[in-house]
C-alpha positions in Angstrom: 0.0 0.0 0.0 1.4 3.4 -0.9 2.6 5.5 2.1 1.6 9.1 2.1 4.6 10.2 4.2 7.3 9.1 1.7 9.7 12.0 1.1 11.8 12.7 -1.9 14.8 11.7 0.2 13.2 8.3 0.8 12.6 7.9 -2.9 16.2 8.8 -3.7 17.6 6.5 -1.0 15.4 3.7 -2.2 16.5 4.3 -5.8 20.2 4.3 -4.8 19.9 1.1 -2.7 17.8 -0.5 -5.5 20.5 0.4 -8.1 23.1 -1.3 -6.0 20.8 -4.3 -5.6 20.1 -4.3 -9.3 23.8 -4.5 -10.1 24.2 -7.4 -7.7 21.1 -9.1 -9.3 22.5 -8.5 -12.8 25.8 -10.2 -11.7 23.8 -13.2 -10.4 22.4 -13.9 -13.9 25.7 -14.8 -15.6 26.6 -18.0 -13.7 23.1 -19.3 -14.2 23.0 -18.4 -17.9 26.4 -20.0 -18.4 25.4 -23.2 -16.6 22.1 -23.5 -18.5 23.9 -22.9 -21.8 26.4 -25.7 -21.1 23.6 -28.1 -20.2 21.5 -27.3 -23.4 21.7 -29.7 -26.3 24.4 -28.8 -28.9 21.6 -28.4 -31.5 19.9 -25.8 -29.4 23.1 -23.8 -28.9 23.9 -24.0 -32.6 20.5 -22.8 -33.5 20.7 -19.8 -31.1 24.3 -19.0 -32.3 23.1 -19.0 -35.9 20.4 -16.4 -35.1 22.9 -14.3 -33.1 25.4 -14.4 -35.9 22.8 -13.4 -38.4 21.7 -10.4 -36.3 25.3 -9.4 -35.8 25.9 -10.1 -32.1 24.2 -10.3 -28.7 21.4 -7.9 -28.1 23.3 -6.0 -25.4 26.1 -5.4 -27.9 23.7 -4.4 -30.7 22.0 -1.9 -28.3 25.4 -0.4 -27.4 26.2 -0.1 -31.1 22.9 1.6 -31.8 23.4 4.0 -28.9 26.9 4.8 -30.2 25.6 5.4 -33.7 22.9 7.7 -32.3 25.6 10.0 -31.0 27.8 9.8 -34.2 30.4 7.3 -33.1 31.2 3.6 -33.3 32.5 1.0 -30.8 35.9 -0.5 -31.6 35.7 -4.2 -32.1 37.9 -4.8 -29.1 35.3 -3.0 -26.9 32.2 -4.8 -28.2 32.0 -7.3 -25.3 32.6 -4.6 -22.7 30.0 -2.4 -24.3 27.5 -5.2 -24.0 28.3 -5.7 -20.3 27.8 -2.0 -19.7 24.3 -2.2 -21.3 23.5 -5.4 -19.3 24.5 -3.9 -16.0 23.1 -0.5 -16.8 19.7 -2.1 -17.6 19.8 -4.2 -14.3 20.9 -1.1 -12.3 18.2 1.0 -13.8 15.4 -1.5 -13.0 16.9 -2.0 -9.6 16.6 1.8 -9.0 13.0 1.8 -10.1 12.2 -1.2 -7.9 14.0 0.5 -4.9 12.1 3.7 -5.4 8.8 1.8 -5.5 9.8 -0.2 -2.4 10.3 3.0 -0.5 6.8 4.2 -1.5 4.9 0.9 -1.2 5.9 -0.7 2.1 6.0 -3.6 2.2 6.1 -4.7 -1.4 3.8 -7.7 -2.0 5.5 -11.1 -1.6 7.0 -12.1 -5.0 7.3 -8.6 -6.3 10.9 -9.1 -7.4 10.0 -12.4 -9.1 7.1 -10.7 -10.8 9.4 -8.0 -12.1 11.9 -10.6 -13.4 9.2 -12.4 -15.3 7.8 -9.0 -16.6 11.3 -8.0 -17.8 11.8 -11.3 -19.6 8.4 -11.2 -21.3 8.5 -7.5 -22.3 12.2 -7.4 -23.3 13.4 -10.8 -24.4 10.1 -11.8 -25.9 8.8 -8.4 -27.0 10.9 -5.3 -27.3 14.3 -6.8 -28.4 12.8 -8.7 -31.3 10.6 -5.7 -32.3 13.7 -3.5 -32.3 15.7 -6.0 -34.4 18.1 -6.6 -31.6 17.3 -10.3 -31.6 15.6 -12.7 -33.9 11.9 -13.4 -33.6 11.0 -15.6 -30.6 10.0 -18.4 -33.0 13.6 -18.6 -34.3 15.0 -19.7 -30.9 14.8 -23.1 -29.3 12.7 -23.6 -26.2 16.0 -23.9 -24.2 16.8 -20.2 -25.0 13.4 -19.1 -23.8 13.7 -21.2 -20.6 17.2 -19.8 -19.9 16.0 -16.2 -20.4 13.0 -16.8 -18.1 15.1 -18.5 -15.4 17.8 -15.9 -15.4 15.3 -13.0 -15.2 13.4 -14.8 -12.5 16.7 -15.1 -10.6 17.4 -11.4 -11.2 14.1 -10.5 -9.6 14.5 -12.7 -6.6 18.1 -11.5 -6.0 17.0 -7.9 -6.5 14.2 -8.2 -4.0 16.4 -10.0 -1.3 19.5 -7.8 -1.9 17.3 -4.7 -1.5 15.8 -6.0 1.7 19.3 -6.7 3.1 20.5 -3.2 2.1 17.5 -1.5 3.5 17.9 -3.3 6.8 21.6 -2.5 7.0 20.9 1.2 6.0 18.2 1.6 8.6 20.4 0.6 11.6 
């Protein structure tokens, strides 16, 4: 339930703590993604790689290249991977900040709010916006293992975001 006594300082503090929790949650995704990729059938990994190669790289790298082009520059080939990581962590940090600000306004957040955010991000981004923007192939081009991995890693993001934010808020309120 929204609290009427939330101050701008509360919102900024919540956003800052949420941004930190979002970076932590973004970092938690990589080991799971790597593990699920290794466990996927070779045929599924080849199918996903073929689509990624056709598109020209991972969606985070493609987004970084589009952003660079929008300001009249390019990303050197040796910086492509780094630029993709910046986009990945920037996105996770941004949504963490939004979640943190909401958590400072709506206390307590409903149980599962972080998990719900993770599922929403997967559905709206991986399955919606990224293909619509041409940053990935169409969802039907990918094997089910790719969709499962995306859902699992975003669900993990949401859970880690929620719990990390709770830990940070508890530590900050001491």
